[in-house]
DRENDRENVEX-705882 format. One line per field, with one value per residue: residue number from 1; residue in one letter; x, y, z of N, C-alpha, C in turn. Coordinates in steps of 0.02 Angstrom, whole numbers, plus 32768, in hexadecimal, padded with zeros to 4 digits. Layout:
N
num: [NUM  ...]
residu: [a  ...]
n_c1: [X  ...]
n_c2: [Y  ...]
n_c3: [Z  ...]
ca_c1: [X  ...]
ca_c2: [Y  ...]
ca_c3: [Z  ...]
c_c1: [X  ...]
c_c2: [Y  ...]
c_c3: [Z  ...]
END
This chain:
114
num: [1  2  3  4  5  6  7  8  9  10  11  12  13  14  15  16  17  18  19  20  21  22  23  24  25  26  27  28  29  30  31  32  33  34  35  36  37  38  39  40  41  42  43  44  45  46  47  48  49  50  51  52  53  54  55  56  57  58  59  60  61  62  63  64  65  66  67  68  69  70  71  72  73  74  75  76  77  78  79  80  81  82  83  84  85  86  87  88  89  90  91  92  93  94  95  96  97  98  99  100  101  102  103  104  105  106  107  108  109  110  111  112  113  114]
residu: [m  n  r  r  e  m  i  k  e  y  k  k  t  i  q  p  m  g  i  v  q  v  k  n  i  r  n  n  r  v  y  l  a  a  s  a  n  m  p  g  m  i  n  s  i  r  f  q  l  r  m  g  t  f  l  p  s  p  g  l  a  q  d  w  r  e  l  g  e  q  s  f  v  v  e  v  l  d  e  l  k  p  v  d  d  p  a  y  d  y  r  d  d  l  k  a  l  e  a  m  w  l  e  k  l  k  p  f  g  e  h  g  y  h]
n_c1: [8F97  903D  90CA  9142  912B  90F8  9191  91D2  918F  919F  9228  922A  91F5  9211  92A0  927F  9307  9394  93E7  940D  9421  948A  9461  94A9  947B  94AA  952B  952B  954D  9572  9536  953F  94FF  94E3  9453  9405  93B0  9348  930F  932E  93A6  93C2  937B  93EF  9444  941D  941E  94AA  94E3  949E  94C8  9553  95B2  95F5  9629  964D  9649  96A8  96B1  962A  95F1  963F  9615  9576  9571  95A1  9532  94C4  944B  93D3  93F8  93F9  93EC  938C  937C  931D  936F  937F  931E  9325  92D7  928D  929E  9237  9274  9286  9312  9356  93D9  941F  949E  94F5  94AD  94A0  950D  953F  94CD  94ED  956D  9568  9518  957D  95BD  9587  9558  95DF  9612  968F  970B  9702  9683  964A  961B  9665]
n_c2: [D80E  D7C2  D761  D77C  D815  D846  D851  D876  D927  D910  D93F  D98B  DA06  DA7E  DA5C  DA8F  DB08  DB43  DB65  DAF4  DABB  DA67  DA5A  DA28  DA39  DA37  DA8D  DADE  DAE6  DAED  DA9B  DACE  DAB6  DAE2  DACE  DA86  DA2F  DA29  D9F9  D957  D961  D97B  D8CD  D89E  D8D1  D8AF  D835  D7E4  D821  D7D6  D785  D763  D7C1  D84A  D88F  D918  D971  D903  D91B  D948  D8D2  D89B  D8C7  D8C9  D82A  D822  D866  D866  D85A  D8A5  D929  D954  D9CF  D9BF  DA66  DAB9  DB48  DBCD  DBE8  DBF7  DC43  DC21  DC59  DC80  DC6C  DBC9  DB8C  DBD2  DBE0  DBAB  DB9F  DBE3  DC4C  DBE7  DBED  DC5F  DC81  DC3E  DC62  DCDE  DCAA  DC51  DCBF  DCE8  DCA1  DC63  DBDB  DB9B  DB3D  DB2E  DB5A  DB28  DA86  DA96]
n_c3: [B370  B346  B399  B34C  B333  B3B3  B3F9  B39D  B3BE  B438  B43F  B413  B467  B4E9  B569  B604  B64C  B68E  B751  B7AB  B849  B8D2  B96B  BA01  BAAC  BB0F  BB1E  BAC7  BA3A  B9A9  B904  B858  B7B1  B70F  B6A2  B603  B610  B6A3  B6E1  B6C0  B6E8  B761  B76A  B75E  B7A7  B821  B82A  B801  B867  B8DD  B8A5  B8E6  B8B3  B875  B7CD  B7BB  B832  B8A6  B927  B94A  B93A  B987  BA15  B9FB  BA28  BA90  BAF7  BAC8  BA50  BA85  BAB9  BA5C  B9C5  B934  B8A0  B85B  B82A  B7DB  B73D  B68F  B628  B566  B4D5  B453  B3DB  B38A  B35D  B3B1  B40B  B4A4  B4E1  B50E  B55C  B5D8  B611  B62C  B685  B6E3  B702  B72D  B7A9  B7F7  B817  B86F  B8C5  B8EE  B8F9  B914  B97A  BA17  BA19  B9B9  B930  B8CF]
ca_c1: [8FEF  9068  910B  9167  911D  9100  91C5  91EC  9179  9197  9265  9227  91D5  924C  9278  9296  934F  93B6  940F  93EE  943B  946A  946E  94CB  944D  94C2  9544  94FE  9571  953B  9558  94FF  9509  94A2  9457  93DA  9360  9339  92F0  937E  93EF  93AC  9374  942A  9468  9407  9429  94E7  9504  948A  94F5  958D  95F3  95DD  9671  965D  9665  96B8  96A6  95EA  95E5  963F  95C7  9529  9579  95B0  94FE  9474  940B  93B9  9426  9428  93AE  93A4  9345  932B  9390  9356  92EC  9333  9291  926F  926E  9202  9294  92A0  9344  9382  941A  9419  94CC  951E  9480  94A3  953E  9513  94A2  9505  95B2  9537  94F4  95D1  95E0  9554  9567  9623  960C  96CB  974E  96D7  963A  9626  9652  9699]
ca_c2: [D819  D774  D776  D7BE  D84B  D867  D84D  D8D2  D93C  D90D  D95E  DA01  DA22  DAA7  DA77  DAC2  DB1A  DB5F  DB4D  DAB9  DAC3  DA23  DA7C  DA20  DA63  DA49  DAAC  DB01  DACE  DAC5  DA8E  DAF2  DAAA  DAFE  DA91  DA9E  DA0E  DA3B  D9A0  D91B  D992  D953  D89D  D891  D8EA  D893  D7DD  D7EF  D81B  D7A6  D72B  D771  D7D1  D87C  D89A  D950  D971  D8CD  D930  D945  D896  D87B  D8F2  D87E  D7E9  D829  D88F  D840  D87B  D8C5  D953  D9A4  D9EF  D9F1  DA85  DAFA  DB94  DC04  DBE5  DC1F  DC64  DC13  DC83  DC5B  DC4D  DB90  DB7D  DBED  DBA3  DBC2  DB8E  DC37  DC7D  DBCC  DBEE  DCC1  DC76  DC12  DC66  DCF8  DC6F  DC3B  DCE8  DD03  DC89  DC52  DB82  DB75  DB20  DB0D  DB76  DB00  DA6E  DAB0]
ca_c3: [B369  B34D  B3AF  B330  B336  B40A  B3FC  B372  B3D5  B48C  B434  B419  B4C0  B4F7  B5A8  B640  B63E  B6C7  B760  B7D5  B881  B909  B9A3  BA45  BADA  BB61  BB14  BA9A  BA1F  B970  B8C4  B810  B766  B6E1  B669  B5E2  B625  B6C4  B706  B6B3  B6F6  B7B4  B78A  B746  B7F0  B869  B801  B80A  B8BF  B8F2  B88C  B90A  B894  B824  B7AA  B797  B857  B8D2  B96D  B977  B93E  B9DA  BA44  B9F5  BA23  BAE1  BB15  BAAB  BA27  BAB5  BAB8  B9F9  B9A3  B8EE  B890  B809  B82B  B79A  B703  B66B  B5EE  B54D  B4B1  B412  B39F  B386  B34D  B3DF  B439  B4E8  B525  B53D  B58E  B60E  B60E  B632  B6C6  B70D  B71D  B77F  B7E3  B81E  B818  B8A0  B8FA  B8F3  B925  B915  B9B7  BA5D  BA0F  B996  B91F  B883]
c_c1: [9003  90A9  9131  9177  911A  9165  91DC  91D7  917C  9210  926E  9211  9232  925B  929F  92E1  9354  93F1  93E6  9443  9431  9499  9485  94B1  9466  94FA  9558  9531  955F  9570  9520  951F  94D9  948D  9402  938F  9369  9325  930C  939D  93ED  93B2  93D0  9458  9445  9431  9474  9514  94DD  94AF  954A  95C1  95C7  9614  9669  965F  968C  96AA  964D  95EF  95E8  9626  958D  9545  9590  9587  94D6  945D  93DC  93D1  9437  93CE  93BB  936B  935B  9353  9362  9349  930E  92E5  92AF  926D  9235  9226  9295  92F0  936D  93B1  9424  9478  94F2  94F1  948B  94D5  9552  9506  94BA  9559  958E  952C  9542  95DA  95A7  9559  95C1  962B  9661  96F9  970D  968E  9627  9643  9656  96D8]
c_c2: [D7C5  D798  D799  D7F7  D875  D867  D88F  D919  D95E  D91D  D998  DA45  DA43  DA80  DA90  DAC1  DB49  DB50  DB29  DABE  DA88  DA56  DA5B  DA64  DA5A  DA5D  DADE  DB11  DAB5  DAC3  DAAF  DAD9  DADF  DAC6  DA93  DA69  DA08  D9F6  D958  D92F  D95C  D8F8  D886  D885  D8C5  D823  D7C3  D7FE  D7FE  D757  D71F  D7A4  D837  D88A  D8F8  D964  D927  D8F4  D939  D918  D895  D87F  D8AC  D860  D804  D841  D871  D894  D8C3  D912  D974  D9B3  D9FE  D9F9  DA90  DB32  DBC2  DBFF  DBF5  DC13  DC59  DC37  DC4B  DC52  DBF4  DB87  DB9F  DBB8  DBDD  DBA3  DBB6  DC45  DC45  DBD2  DC3B  DCB0  DC42  DC4D  DCB8  DCDA  DC5A  DC83  DD0A  DCDA  DC6E  DBFC  DB6C  DB77  DB1A  DB2F  DB52  DAAA  DA6C  DAA6]
c_c3: [B36F  B372  B390  B343  B37C  B3F9  B3F5  B38D  B42E  B445  B42A  B428  B4C6  B568  B5CC  B643  B673  B6FD  B7A3  B824  B8AB  B936  B9EF  BA7F  BB0E  BB3D  BB00  BA5C  B9EA  B92D  B89D  B7D5  B736  B6A8  B649  B5D7  B66E  B709  B6E2  B6EE  B75F  B794  B78F  B792  B83B  B84B  B820  B855  B8D9  B8F3  B8B2  B8DC  B860  B82E  B7CA  B7F9  B88F  B90F  B97C  B960  B996  BA0E  BA44  BA10  BA7B  BB09  BAFE  BA82  BA41  BAC7  BA94  B9EC  B95D  B8D1  B85B  B835  B822  B76B  B6CE  B62E  B5B1  B50F  B48F  B3EE  B3A3  B393  B383  B41C  B480  B50D  B52D  B574  B5CB  B632  B641  B66C  B6E1  B729  B74E  B7C3  B802  B80F  B864  B8DA  B941  B919  B916  B96F  B9E9  BA55  B9DA  B952  B8E2  B881]
END
């Protein structure tokens, strides 16, 4: 298999999808994000926070800088199971899953970073 075929095959591979949580273990505040590529989302969140910024939640970035990385856990909260249809669009399912977790955890104000 040549490089071009490998890239084509990789793009067809469905990545793990679901909800990623960043939890401050000192005060239990959380940030939630839905993603069609959870490993990529986790890497992106960690990279941005280590760089000292996180545009979706400046409060999270500030706490990360003040408390340090050791005060946070970045983890998969829920995973969306893939369906057999390769053309299936998961965006609505991810939005619904995210809405469910936002309603359940209510990560707003002093309870979260939203």
